N, C-alpha and C positions, 0 to 999 in steps of 0.2 A: 557795350556789354559783349557783343559778338567778337570784337577784336580781342578782348580779354580772354574769352573762352578759347579762341583759336590759338592765342599765345600759350595758354595752359596746355592745350593738346599738342602743339608743336614742341614745347619744352619737354613734355613727358615722352614724346615719341623718340627723343634723343637719349633719354635716360634708360637705364636698365631697371628691372623690377626688384632690385635687391633690398630696397628699403621699404619699411611699412608706410612711411609718410608718402612716398611716391605712389604706392598702390592706392592709398586713400584718395590722393589727388586725381589719379586716373579714373577711379570709380566715380568721383563727383563729376569730373569732366564728361565722362560717358553718359551719365544720367542727364546732365544739362544738354548734351548733344542730341539726345532723344527728344528733348522738349522743344528744340528750335523750330521744327515744323509747326507745332501748335502755336508758338509765339508768332510765327509768320502768318498763320491763319487768323489770329486775333487782329493783327495789324491790317490784314486784307479786309476783314469784316468791319473794322473801324473806319477804314477809308470808304468802304461802300456806304456805311451809315452817314458819314459826313457828306458824301456826294449826294445822297438822297435828301438830306436836310437842305443843302444849298440849292438843289433843284427845286424843292418845294418853295423855298423862299423866293427864288427867281420867278416861279409861276405866280405866286401871290403878288409880287411886285408888278408883274405884267397885268394881272387882273385889276389891281388898284389903278394903274395907269389907264387901262381901258375904261374904268368907271369914271375917272376924272375927265376923260375925253367926252364921254357921253353927257356929262353935266355941263 
């Protein structure tokens, strides 16, 4: 998705603003460009959530192994 967006931005930077279609595409690209940081934040929080779940699973597994050793 990001490569598509950057392709739109680079193509429109070469074009002049003489056509209405070009202006609409530029406006859409600029709106999407503003949303990229929020998309990256979502990815970061998703990674953190996955990391926490894996860590909890690891701790649970360690506790189960400790219980098995005690028995």
